[in-house]
BAFI-3210 file (N, C-alpha, C; in Angstrom, 3 decimals, decimal comma, padded with zeros to 6 digits):
// residues 250
n [1|2|3|4|5|6|7|8|9|10|11|12|13|14|15|16|17|18|19|20|21|22|23|24|25|26|27|28|29|30|31|32|33|34|35|36|37|38|39|40|41|42|43|44|45|46|47|48|49|50|51|52|53|54|55|56|57|58|59|60|61|62|63|64|65|66|67|68|69|70|71|72|73|74|75|76|77|78|79|80|81|82|83|84|85|86|87|88|89|90|91|92|93|94|95|96|97|98|99|100|101|102|103|104|105|106|107|108|109|110|111|112|113|114|115|116|117|118|119|120|121|122|123|124|125|126|127|128|129|130|131|132|133|134|135|136|137|138|139|140|141|142|143|144|145|146|147|148|149|150|151|152|153|154|155|156|157|158|159|160|161|162|163|164|165|166|167|168|169|170|171|172|173|174|175|176|177|178|179|180|181|182|183|184|185|186|187|188|189|190|191|192|193|194|195|196|197|198|199|200|201|202|203|204|205|206|207|208|209|210|211|212|213|214|215|216|217|218|219|220|221|222|223|224|225|226|227|228|229|230|231|232|233|234|235|236|237|238|239|240|241|242|243|244|245|246|247|248|249|250]
n.u [000,701|000,734|-000,340|-002,891|-006,339|-008,786|-011,269|-010,196|-007,674|-004,502|-002,555|000,109|001,758|004,058|003,660|000,815|-000,967|-001,255|-002,266|-005,072|-005,711|-005,675|-007,831|-009,888|-010,325|-010,612|-013,359|-014,570|-014,021|-015,791|-018,186|-018,626|-018,649|-021,213|-023,337|-022,911|-024,173|-022,514|-021,823|-022,835|-020,286|-019,034|-017,381|-015,428|-013,179|-010,299|-008,211|-004,966|-002,000|000,956|003,414|004,916|005,813|007,880|008,019|009,175|007,994|006,135|003,367|002,914|001,832|000,452|-000,639|-001,502|-003,050|-005,321|-006,394|-007,695|-009,664|-011,086|-012,063|-013,964|-015,758|-016,602|-019,078|-020,614|-019,505|-017,906|-015,199|-013,090|-011,055|-008,438|-007,312|-004,365|-003,666|-005,285|-003,982|-001,701|-002,178|-002,048|-003,578|-005,796|-006,654|-007,549|-009,437|-011,207|-012,113|-014,382|-015,120|-016,013|-016,594|-015,437|-013,933|-012,665|-009,934|-009,277|-006,618|-005,451|-004,579|-006,759|-008,701|-009,375|-009,626|-012,614|-012,278|-014,348|-013,735|-014,663|-015,272|-016,835|-017,678|-020,091|-022,251|-024,089|-023,900|-024,237|-024,563|-022,382|-023,123|-021,342|-021,353|-023,058|-020,814|-019,814|-019,026|-021,544|-023,787|-024,629|-024,338|-025,334|-025,416|-025,065|-026,210|-026,214|-027,411|-026,699|-027,348|-027,317|-025,120|-023,923|-022,893|-021,350|-021,511|-019,558|-019,987|-018,362|-017,310|-017,471|-018,989|-018,908|-020,710|-021,631|-021,161|-018,501|-015,790|-014,288|-015,629|-017,180|-019,384|-020,581|-022,759|-024,260|-025,480|-026,154|-027,902|-026,496|-024,179|-020,401|-019,375|-021,548|-022,861|-022,536|-022,187|-022,819|-021,512|-022,635|-022,664|-024,222|-026,167|-026,851|-026,090|-027,216|-025,028|-025,555|-023,970|-024,228|-025,058|-027,827|-029,309|-030,169|-032,504|-034,398|-036,343|-037,807|-039,050|-042,262|-043,237|-044,781|-043,769|-041,212|-037,983|-036,127|-032,397|-030,433|-027,476|-027,273|-027,856|-029,378|-031,013|-030,808|-033,619|-034,505|-034,796|-034,963|-035,401|-032,808|-032,175|-030,433|-030,112|-032,690|-036,262|-036,322|-038,690|-039,371|-037,690|-035,286|-031,966|-030,512|-031,340|-030,774|-031,061|-030,927|-030,668|-030,908|-029,059|-028,660|-026,114|-024,394|-025,098|-028,287]
n.v [-001,321|002,348|004,613|006,049|007,634|009,464|007,476|005,575|004,090|003,889|001,308|-000,291|-002,450|-005,191|-007,015|-007,084|-008,989|-009,687|-007,250|-007,616|-010,142|-009,269|-007,105|-008,465|-010,352|-008,206|-007,196|-009,801|-010,684|-008,782|-009,031|-011,406|-010,402|-009,126|-011,105|-012,399|-010,665|-008,672|-005,378|-003,250|-002,987|-001,549|-001,538|000,319|-000,014|001,146|000,236|-000,200|-000,253|000,545|002,755|004,581|007,788|007,924|009,356|010,625|008,449|008,276|008,089|009,189|010,509|009,913|006,994|007,069|008,791|007,765|005,790|006,773|008,229|005,571|004,491|006,565|006,296|003,669|001,648|000,721|-002,623|-002,732|-003,774|-001,579|-001,362|-001,174|-001,563|-001,884|-003,167|-005,413|-006,905|-007,210|-009,474|-012,725|-015,821|-016,801|-014,936|-012,924|-013,762|-013,171|-010,500|-008,386|-005,842|-002,676|000,513|003,524|006,114|009,292|011,440|013,597|015,799|014,466|012,939|011,745|008,361|006,192|002,399|001,254|-001,362|-004,299|-006,080|-009,408|-010,549|-012,144|-015,618|-016,584|-017,097|-014,832|-012,579|-009,526|-009,540|-007,612|-005,765|-004,957|-004,204|-001,920|000,222|001,077|004,008|006,661|008,536|010,807|012,374|013,097|015,435|016,622|019,238|021,210|023,439|026,135|028,705|030,429|029,837|027,612|024,176|021,879|018,280|016,279|013,014|010,903|011,796|012,933|014,547|016,205|016,844|019,002|020,758|021,301|023,517|022,311|020,892|020,240|021,323|023,815|023,791|026,059|025,198|024,416|021,967|020,463|017,820|017,770|016,187|015,661|014,187|012,925|012,698|011,246|009,982|007,107|004,335|005,974|007,584|009,120|009,241|009,622|009,230|008,838|010,356|011,046|012,427|012,941|012,197|012,320|014,082|013,362|014,697|014,295|015,941|015,746|013,791|013,139|011,860|011,989|010,842|009,434|009,437|006,950|006,450|005,309|004,816|006,568|006,696|009,594|011,636|013,147|015,940|017,886|018,091|018,411|017,718|018,250|016,951|017,440|017,268|018,215|019,572|021,336|023,631|025,756|027,238|024,635|023,205|022,191|022,537|020,435|019,450|017,074|018,000|017,524|016,675|017,288|014,910|014,042]
n.w [-000,154|-000,685|000,456|002,373|001,430|002,932|003,179|001,351|-000,595|-001,982|-004,149|-004,999|-007,273|-008,430|-010,335|-012,993|-012,452|-009,919|-008,856|-010,080|-008,724|-005,916|-006,147|-006,647|-004,427|-002,683|-002,832|-003,097|-000,599|001,071|-000,133|001,272|003,733|003,519|003,454|005,794|007,609|008,400|009,109|006,409|003,376|000,692|-002,150|-004,504|-007,168|-009,001|-011,481|-013,018|-015,344|-015,926|-016,064|-013,227|-011,560|-008,768|-005,765|-002,645|-001,485|-002,560|-005,400|-008,586|-011,940|-015,049|-015,152|-012,872|-012,953|-014,387|-012,766|-010,794|-012,412|-013,084|-010,927|-010,017|-011,955|-011,476|-010,125|-006,877|-005,410|-007,837|-010,226|-012,053|-015,003|-017,567|-021,070|-021,073|-018,801|-019,011|-021,407|-020,102|-018,336|-017,602|-019,325|-018,008|-016,027|-017,933|-019,399|-017,333|-017,909|-019,138|-022,278|-021,924|-022,560|-024,336|-022,926|-021,666|-020,276|-018,160|-019,561|-021,016|-024,105|-026,795|-026,377|-023,330|-023,308|-021,537|-019,292|-017,308|-014,545|-013,913|-011,014|-009,644|-008,967|-009,941|-012,900|-013,564|-015,535|-017,324|-020,752|-022,981|-025,509|-028,204|-030,692|-030,027|-029,607|-032,007|-033,993|-034,263|-036,948|-035,732|-032,559|-029,446|-026,832|-023,670|-021,692|-018,976|-016,726|-014,624|-012,035|-014,236|-015,776|-018,373|-018,345|-020,555|-021,250|-023,149|-024,829|-024,293|-021,879|-018,240|-015,299|-012,372|-009,845|-007,098|-003,884|-003,285|-004,490|-006,316|-008,209|-011,279|-011,701|-009,632|-006,637|-004,940|-002,788|000,667|001,105|-000,613|-000,891|-000,550|-002,731|-004,783|-006,551|-010,121|-013,394|-016,477|-020,034|-021,741|-024,164|-025,895|-024,466|-021,702|-017,929|-014,277|-011,306|-008,022|-004,847|-002,579|000,474|001,303|-000,872|-004,397|-006,573|-009,314|-012,054|-014,790|-017,737|-018,481|-016,913|-014,072|-011,807|-009,556|-009,017|-006,224|-005,746|-003,936|-003,708|-005,869|-009,537|-012,860|-015,688|-017,714|-018,999|-022,015|-021,180|-018,456|-014,551|-012,110|-008,758|-005,777|-002,970|-001,916|-003,365|-006,774|-007,738|-006,046|-006,337|-006,346|-004,928|-005,076|-007,306|-010,610|-014,470|-017,161|-020,200|-023,613|-026,558|-029,815|-031,905|-035,248|-037,942|-038,669]
ca.u [-000,057|001,560|-000,848|-004,539|-007,032|-009,813|-011,668|-009,746|-006,088|-003,530|-001,802|001,092|002,117|005,217|002,952|-000,526|-001,836|-001,073|-003,457|-006,115|-006,188|-006,288|-008,975|-011,281|-009,937|-011,218|-014,714|-015,013|-014,391|-016,760|-019,368|-018,713|-019,194|-022,812|-023,960|-022,840|-024,875|-021,739|-021,911|-022,363|-019,298|-019,260|-015,999|-014,905|-012,120|-009,864|-006,953|-004,490|-000,750|002,000|004,698|004,628|006,854|007,798|008,982|008,937|007,105|004,377|003,216|002,455|001,522|-000,489|-001,372|-002,326|-004,386|-006,138|-006,921|-008,605|-010,815|-011,996|-012,536|-014,612|-016,936|-016,787|-019,963|-020,315|-018,892|-017,343|-013,474|-012,911|-009,279|-007,764|-006,742|-003,241|-003,569|-005,578|-002,703|-000,553|-002,458|-002,543|-004,854|-006,799|-007,492|-007,716|-010,791|-012,241|-012,176|-014,936|-015,107|-017,058|-016,847|-014,332|-013,709|-011,581|-009,057|-008,679|-005,632|-004,838|-005,367|-007,675|-009,387|-009,140|-010,896|-012,925|-012,792|-014,620|-013,349|-015,988|-014,560|-017,835|-017,768|-021,315|-022,679|-024,880|-023,399|-024,879|-023,974|-022,292|-023,236|-020,035|-021,914|-023,492|-020,045|-019,955|-019,753|-022,849|-023,846|-024,730|-024,538|-026,153|-024,284|-025,515|-026,085|-026,306|-027,490|-027,215|-026,713|-027,074|-024,047|-024,194|-021,734|-021,635|-020,809|-019,394|-020,404|-017,526|-016,867|-017,810|-019,032|-019,200|-022,080|-021,399|-020,750|-017,091|-015,502|-013,387|-016,621|-017,423|-020,856|-020,576|-023,990|-024,230|-026,635|-026,009|-028,139|-025,736|-022,763|-019,354|-019,384|-022,793|-023,143|-021,711|-023,140|-021,453|-022,189|-022,292|-023,510|-024,948|-027,175|-026,624|-026,366|-026,185|-025,127|-025,761|-022,786|-024,418|-025,813|-029,153|-029,834|-030,304|-033,512|-034,353|-037,729|-037,792|-040,032|-043,445|-043,348|-045,329|-043,196|-039,747|-037,604|-035,025|-031,757|-029,355|-026,196|-027,876|-027,629|-030,451|-030,906|-031,784|-034,502|-033,848|-034,537|-035,390|-034,469|-031,952|-032,113|-029,610|-030,366|-034,438|-036,977|-036,143|-039,935|-039,259|-037,059|-034,187|-030,443|-030,250|-031,989|-030,219|-031,619|-030,244|-031,050|-029,635|-028,969|-028,104|-024,994|-024,134|-026,568|-029,590]
ca.v [000,034|003,800|005,798|006,179|008,875|009,110|006,098|005,041|003,920|003,857|000,547|-000,752|-003,959|-005,661|-008,007|-007,088|-010,138|-009,479|-006,304|-008,044|-011,094|-008,342|-006,439|-009,461|-010,612|-007,598|-007,677|-011,319|-010,471|-007,708|-009,655|-012,463|-009,498|-008,458|-012,205|-012,885|-009,737|-007,627|-003,938|-003,142|-002,425|-001,452|-001,020|000,435|-000,224|001,199|-000,404|-000,090|-001,006|001,519|003,499|005,818|008,510|007,929|010,330|010,713|007,548|008,258|007,826|010,072|010,600|009,735|005,963|007,404|009,758|006,850|004,558|007,872|008,202|004,359|004,146|007,211|005,632|002,536|001,488|-000,479|-003,943|-002,913|-003,125|-001,369|-001,441|-000,813|-002,377|-002,244|-004,285|-006,936|-007,323|-007,800|-010,418|-014,293|-015,862|-017,641|-014,130|-012,043|-014,096|-012,467|-009,246|-007,729|-004,566|-002,043|001,829|004,306|007,373|010,150|011,339|014,966|016,378|013,004|013,398|010,489|007,920|004,807|001,703|000,894|-003,083|-004,806|-007,588|-010,029|-010,982|-013,017|-017,057|-016,967|-016,493|-013,891|-011,439|-008,870|-009,788|-006,721|-005,639|-004,299|-003,473|-000,615|001,198|001,774|005,574|007,390|009,628|011,988|012,423|013,730|016,639|016,730|020,591|021,357|024,774|026,229|029,992|031,575|029,226|026,011|023,551|020,650|017,075|015,304|011,534|010,078|012,518|012,868|015,888|016,168|018,145|019,223|022,299|021,918|024,216|021,606|020,072|020,713|022,266|023,880|024,259|026,591|025,017|023,592|020,892|019,560|017,367|018,443|015,741|015,152|013,326|012,611|012,527|010,735|009,097|005,837|003,909|007,228|007,575|009,931|008,543|010,423|008,793|009,954|009,971|011,837|012,003|013,828|011,816|013,334|014,054|013,298|015,123|014,323|017,013|015,319|012,551|013,522|011,403|012,325|009,878|009,501|008,298|006,868|005,649|004,517|005,404|006,620|007,245|010,977|011,544|014,104|017,075|017,609|018,803|017,316|018,498|017,947|017,149|017,932|017,705|019,302|020,034|022,823|024,657|026,580|027,340|023,162|022,806|022,279|021,884|019,485|018,849|016,888|018,260|016,420|017,137|016,144|014,652|013,297]
ca.w [-000,170|-001,048|001,203|002,118|001,084|003,399|003,204|000,182|-000,781|-003,552|-003,965|-006,015|-007,674|-009,616|-011,388|-013,227|-012,564|-008,343|-008,909|-010,531|-007,951|-005,107|-006,260|-007,088|-002,929|-001,721|-003,603|-002,441|001,089|001,326|-000,336|002,526|005,081|003,852|003,527|007,106|008,414|009,073|008,425|004,907|002,818|-000,941|-002,741|-005,768|-007,382|-010,537|-011,629|-014,640|-015,805|-016,579|-015,490|-012,440|-010,743|-007,621|-004,949|-001,366|-000,789|-002,899|-006,761|-009,391|-013,373|-015,883|-014,885|-011,272|-012,882|-015,113|-011,896|-010,175|-013,086|-012,931|-009,279|-009,973|-012,746|-010,749|-009,437|-005,771|-005,681|-009,266|-010,392|-013,404|-015,642|-018,821|-021,805|-020,798|-017,876|-019,323|-021,894|-019,251|-017,550|-018,187|-020,182|-017,181|-015,717|-018,869|-019,531|-016,631|-018,076|-020,390|-022,955|-021,494|-023,429|-024,296|-022,045|-021,502|-018,912|-018,308|-019,472|-021,458|-025,546|-027,069|-025,181|-022,931|-023,405|-020,020|-018,846|-016,163|-013,815|-013,595|-010,064|-008,672|-009,526|-010,766|-014,365|-013,661|-015,911|-018,434|-022,049|-023,559|-027,007|-028,481|-031,783|-029,594|-029,518|-033,232|-034,650|-034,921|-037,757|-035,141|-031,061|-027,968|-026,046|-022,372|-021,172|-017,722|-016,348|-013,074|-012,276|-015,089|-016,439|-018,961|-018,930|-021,676|-021,286|-024,185|-024,537|-023,244|-020,698|-016,869|-014,946|-011,037|-009,322|-005,708|-003,127|-003,408|-005,483|-007,125|-008,882|-012,506|-011,708|-008,287|-006,518|-003,869|-001,630|001,906|000,843|-001,862|-000,533|-001,060|-004,117|-004,531|-008,216|-011,271|-014,934|-017,838|-021,206|-021,965|-025,270|-026,404|-023,591|-020,260|-016,695|-013,315|-010,143|-006,675|-004,090|-001,387|002,068|001,243|-002,274|-005,755|-007,217|-010,925|-012,483|-016,231|-018,411|-019,194|-015,861|-012,254|-010,405|-009,297|-008,787|-005,446|-006,229|-002,977|-004,072|-007,201|-011,006|-013,417|-017,254|-018,035|-020,446|-022,886|-020,573|-017,211|-013,581|-010,815|-007,374|-005,078|-001,513|-002,034|-004,511|-008,009|-007,940|-004,959|-007,249|-005,310|-005,482|-005,084|-008,434|-012,020|-015,519|-018,185|-021,656|-024,410|-027,947|-030,967|-032,962|-036,504|-038,766|-037,981]
c.u [000,885|000,672|-002,552|-005,335|-008,253|-010,355|-011,509|-008,154|-005,644|-002,486|-001,014|001,272|003,017|004,355|001,300|-001,632|-001,908|-002,182|-004,678|-006,623|-006,686|-007,467|-009,986|-011,344|-010,612|-012,796|-015,206|-014,956|-015,463|-017,881|-019,636|-019,363|-020,811|-023,588|-024,104|-023,490|-024,308|-022,128|-021,282|-021,073|-019,153|-018,003|-015,895|-013,929|-011,417|-008,606|-005,848|-002,937|-000,106|002,838|004,090|005,903|007,016|008,744|008,345|007,838|005,899|004,490|002,694|002,570|000,208|-001,408|-002,005|-003,401|-005,800|-006,915|-007,923|-009,459|-011,266|-012,606|-013,806|-015,879|-017,044|-018,288|-019,724|-020,215|-018,404|-015,737|-013,671|-011,464|-009,238|-007,604|-005,335|-003,123|-004,082|-004,834|-001,864|-000,979|-002,650|-003,691|-006,286|-007,707|-007,908|-009,125|-011,993|-012,525|-013,145|-014,881|-015,972|-017,367|-015,697|-015,020|-012,547|-011,300|-008,947|-007,355|-004,974|-005,325|-005,617|-008,289|-008,822|-010,257|-011,305|-013,130|-013,295|-014,220|-014,207|-015,354|-015,533|-017,708|-019,035|-021,492|-023,543|-024,199|-024,221|-024,257|-023,901|-022,508|-022,273|-020,215|-022,435|-022,584|-019,330|-019,901|-021,162|-022,766|-023,944|-024,866|-024,746|-024,958|-025,392|-025,094|-026,723|-026,425|-027,907|-026,382|-026,396|-025,767|-024,210|-022,649|-022,179|-020,792|-020,673|-019,732|-019,679|-016,726|-017,672|-018,037|-019,236|-019,926|-021,461|-021,292|-019,274|-016,723|-014,444|-014,019|-016,549|-018,496|-020,710|-021,949|-023,664|-025,355|-026,134|-026,657|-027,433|-024,629|-021,487|-018,870|-020,613|-023,337|-022,231|-022,743|-022,250|-022,250|-021,636|-023,341|-024,805|-026,249|-026,471|-027,043|-026,176|-026,410|-024,756|-024,677|-023,236|-024,972|-027,358|-030,078|-030,026|-031,633|-033,804|-036,066|-037,543|-039,022|-041,014|-044,121|-043,900|-044,570|-041,724|-039,210|-036,266|-034,034|-030,744|-028,454|-026,579|-027,806|-028,992|-030,050|-031,433|-032,320|-034,035|-033,843|-035,569|-034,864|-033,406|-031,927|-031,134|-029,807|-031,778|-034,714|-036,631|-037,602|-040,023|-038,593|-036,209|-032,678|-029,709|-030,511|-031,012|-031,255|-030,732|-031,066|-030,302|-030,176|-027,783|-027,217|-024,959|-025,450|-027,197|-030,143]
c.v [001,017|004,589|005,677|007,339|008,739|007,962|004,984|004,678|003,603|002,476|000,234|-001,831|-004,161|-006,188|-007,304|-008,069|-009,863|-008,373|-006,557|-008,980|-010,279|-007,642|-007,624|-009,863|-009,727|-007,347|-008,737|-011,192|-009,635|-008,339|-010,814|-011,713|-009,477|-009,699|-012,799|-011,909|-008,770|-006,399|-003,759|-002,487|-002,523|-000,669|-000,780|000,552|000,450|000,962|-000,230|-000,536|000,101|001,792|004,377|006,356|008,385|008,842|010,717|009,861|007,679|007,971|008,789|009,626|009,974|008,217|006,392|008,303|008,838|005,902|005,807|007,732|006,920|004,252|005,485|006,673|004,518|002,385|000,583|-001,724|-004,109|-002,754|-003,151|-001,399|-000,980|-002,036|-002,970|-003,015|-005,728|-007,529|-007,873|-008,890|-011,972|-014,824|-016,401|-016,325|-013,394|-012,242|-013,678|-011,282|-009,331|-006,517|-003,834|-000,571|002,412|005,363|008,261|010,919|012,875|015,335|015,058|013,241|011,598|009,523|006,906|003,607|001,185|-000,831|-003,310|-006,034|-008,311|-011,132|-011,848|-014,392|-017,297|-016,308|-015,285|-012,566|-010,791|-009,218|-008,216|-006,608|-004,675|-003,500|-001,811|000,517|001,707|003,189|005,771|007,831|010,960|011,752|013,415|014,306|016,757|018,412|020,673|022,974|024,949|027,875|030,736|030,943|028,132|025,399|021,947|019,461|016,076|013,691|010,747|010,452|012,428|014,277|015,414|017,009|018,022|020,657|022,454|022,227|023,539|020,786|021,000|021,718|022,531|024,682|024,955|026,726|024,200|022,385|019,726|019,218|017,739|017,711|015,152|013,933|013,320|012,195|012,115|009,802|008,077|005,526|004,818|007,679|008,299|009,261|009,687|009,405|009,333|009,235|010,685|011,341|012,153|012,790|013,017|012,903|014,171|013,457|015,086|015,217|015,799|014,298|013,521|012,607|011,610|011,162|009,897|008,993|008,294|005,975|004,746|005,591|005,339|007,201|008,487|010,716|012,648|015,712|017,185|018,670|017,835|018,473|017,754|018,076|017,204|017,990|018,932|020,245|021,590|024,005|025,376|026,666|025,507|022,478|023,184|022,061|021,454|019,524|018,177|017,377|017,531|017,127|016,291|015,472|013,931|011,905]
c.w [-000,073|000,306|001,307|001,759|001,526|004,051|001,905|000,554|-002,108|-003,275|-005,200|-005,976|-008,825|-010,459|-011,917|-012,676|-010,539|-008,357|-009,158|-009,435|-006,358|-004,863|-006,316|-005,250|-002,393|-002,016|-002,730|-000,791|001,864|001,096|000,969|003,351|004,909|003,602|004,850|007,828|008,772|008,700|007,140|004,397|001,473|-001,449|-003,972|-005,878|-008,926|-010,720|-012,555|-014,441|-016,547|-015,831|-014,411|-012,277|-009,530|-006,573|-003,616|-000,683|-001,529|-004,483|-007,496|-011,007|-013,801|-015,384|-013,362|-011,610|-013,633|-014,150|-011,345|-010,912|-013,249|-012,056|-009,343|-010,765|-012,182|-010,335|-008,022|-006,305|-007,052|-009,372|-011,963|-013,860|-016,977|-020,066|-021,475|-019,797|-018,192|-020,333|-021,260|-018,236|-018,429|-018,552|-019,009|-016,538|-017,083|-019,414|-018,381|-016,828|-019,489|-020,835|-022,273|-022,556|-023,382|-023,141|-022,093|-020,290|-019,200|-018,636|-020,067|-023,244|-025,481|-025,749|-024,939|-023,441|-021,688|-019,940|-017,778|-015,891|-013,463|-012,232|-009,153|-009,617|-010,599|-012,013|-014,820|-013,942|-017,034|-019,750|-022,462|-025,103|-027,832|-029,885|-031,627|-029,809|-030,837|-033,539|-035,051|-035,972|-036,952|-033,566|-030,481|-027,104|-024,941|-022,004|-019,635|-017,288|-014,983|-012,949|-013,177|-016,373|-017,438|-019,068|-019,622|-021,148|-022,657|-023,888|-023,839|-021,966|-019,240|-016,208|-013,482|-010,469|-007,835|-005,093|-003,517|-004,444|-006,742|-008,436|-010,404|-012,424|-010,065|-007,746|-005,447|-003,077|-000,556|001,943|000,304|-000,928|-001,231|-002,783|-004,002|-005,626|-009,006|-012,344|-015,709|-018,562|-021,494|-022,899|-025,983|-025,770|-022,224|-018,976|-015,488|-012,127|-008,803|-005,803|-002,710|-000,083|001,879|-000,007|-003,091|-006,255|-008,372|-011,404|-013,805|-016,953|-018,917|-017,949|-014,927|-011,346|-010,600|-008,672|-007,623|-005,711|-004,594|-003,535|-005,292|-008,350|-011,762|-014,787|-016,912|-019,016|-021,253|-022,502|-019,280|-015,949|-013,114|-009,863|-006,396|-003,680|-000,946|-003,363|-005,600|-008,105|-007,127|-005,514|-006,038|-005,948|-005,481|-006,345|-009,755|-013,151|-016,533|-019,452|-022,542|-025,824|-028,836|-031,653|-033,904|-036,896|-038,235|-038,814]
res [x|x|x|x|x|x|x|x|x|x|x|x|x|x|x|x|x|x|x|x|x|x|x|x|x|x|x|x|x|x|x|x|x|x|x|x|x|x|x|x|x|x|x|x|x|x|x|x|x|x|x|x|x|x|x|x|x|x|x|x|x|x|x|x|x|x|x|x|x|x|x|x|x|x|x|x|x|x|x|x|x|x|x|x|x|x|x|x|x|x|x|x|x|x|x|x|x|x|x|x|x|x|x|x|x|x|x|x|x|x|x|x|x|x|x|x|x|x|x|x|x|x|x|x|x|x|x|x|x|x|x|x|x|x|x|x|x|x|x|x|x|x|x|x|x|x|x|x|x|x|x|x|x|x|x|x|x|x|x|x|x|x|x|x|x|x|x|x|x|x|x|x|x|x|x|x|x|x|x|x|x|x|x|x|x|x|x|x|x|x|x|x|x|x|x|x|x|x|x|x|x|x|x|x|x|x|x|x|x|x|x|x|x|x|x|x|x|x|x|x|x|x|x|x|x|x|x|x|x|x|x|x|x|x|x|x|x|x|x|x|x|x|x|x|x|x|x|x|x|x]
***
């Protein structure tokens, strides 16, 4: 282990398969705790394979940034990795990985291909339609509006919402957590994932029922409202407006 970061940690391994096995064992151990009635522990893991800069017993560089991005994208009980790590694995471990989708890393040219590690022993796995990742004639861009400003999210990008000034969209409300939620594109659609204390509320235009998310993800409709910590129908400083815009040939 290199260091701890709040409730997380950064680890370094000499072999790609050692990282694969460690991440899988962590998830399996957490699953056993849940089945035994122990306090609920849900882990999100991001891992990759590459060179790092070592200084003062810490690690830096592009490889570390990719891991941080994957950990942020992962759902609870999920391990995300890259093609670089998958190709460095022995055949038995490589067979336990499946390709998901491309994504971009801030400050890095081009995209990386995200893979999921299938750490469970059961066969209850959603089959991926890889043809869904083929280039489309046109794309949808997500526009988030708050406080008179608009933020655009590209199809393979991700944006963080919350009270902390480090977020992509800073929401000036005490109802919002410091890092409250994130929105991202996947397979031509956009999703929102709650990471907050008070929940995230989604109200799609044309719907009368508002959805409350608690550490869950939901598909965004074509346009609507997002409430951080309180129903969006109430409006106020905790509410964002969103819409999808078509770019390119129809």
